[in-house]
N, C-alpha and C positions, 0 to 999 in steps of 0.2 A: 202855418198849420203844422203842428208837430206829429210825430209818428204815434204817440200814445192816443191823441185825439182821433187820428185816422183809424186806429185799431178799434176804438170805442164806437166810432161812427159806423164802421162796417162790420160790427160784431154779429149782426144778424145773418151774415154770409157764412159763418164758420171761419176757419183759419185763412188768413191772407198773409202775403209777404210784401214787404216794402223795400225797394232798392233805390239807391241814388242813381240818377241819370239826368242828362241834359241840364245840369245845374238845378234839378228839382228831384222829384220822387216818382217812381213808377209803382203802381199798386197792382198786385197780382192775385188771382184766385186760380188754384189748380195749375199754376205755372203760366197762366195767360194774363197779359196785361189788360186791365179794363178801365183803369183810371190813371191820371197824372196830377201831380201838383207842380205847377210852374209859376214862379213869381207869386207864391202864396195863394194861388188860385186853383181850386179843385176842378178838374175836367173829367168827364166820363166819355168812354168810347161810344161812338154812334155809327150808324150806317143808314142805308135807304129805308130800312124797316122802322128805325127809331126816330128819324129826323123830324117828321111831322109832329110827333108827340113832344119831342124836345122843344121844337119851336113854339108849340102851343103853351108850353110851360114857361116860356120866356128865356130859355137857354140859348146862349150864343155860341156859334161855331168858332173854333180857333182858326183864324186866318192870319197869315203873316206875309210880308212882302219879300219876294225872292230878291236877294242882294244883287244878282247879275241882271236879270230881265226886268226887275222892278214890277213884276206882275204878282197879283195876289195868289197865294197858295192856300187852299182850304185843307185843313187836317181833319182826320176823322174823330175829333174830340170836341166836346161841347161843355160849356161852363155848367157846373152843377147848380140846381135851383137854390136860391138863398134859403128858402123855407126848409130845405133838407139838410142844411149844414149843421143844425143842432137837433135833428130829429132822426134817431136811428131807424125807426120803422119806415119813415118816408124814404130815407137814403137807401135802405135795403131794397125797396121796390125799384128805385132808379138804378141801383148797382146791378140788380138782376137783369135789367134791360141792357146795360152796358156789357155785362158778361155774355149775354146772347149775341150782341154785335161782335164781340171779340171772337167767339166761337165761329160765327159765320165767316168772319174775315180770315180765319185760320184754315178754312177748307179750300 
């Protein structure tokens, strides 16, 4: 997923910035990270207020195994819905939810 496609996909939000991080990309609105691209997978920030709607849409939470304890660690990012990956209007709605989660976590 290249940066030009991401800028088009999130164009309904106004200006965004994209920075390299963790071997992927961080996507920011107003200086707040609301999405990631890791291993060519787009993930949106989530929290307790968004998780039920994300799950209902079939979005999967990013979970990795801790290398020392071998226990699963759930991150606050969810896979973007497939239907939104080529639909700017749908992605704008999901991205606004993710920005809300990012704002809540910043408080």
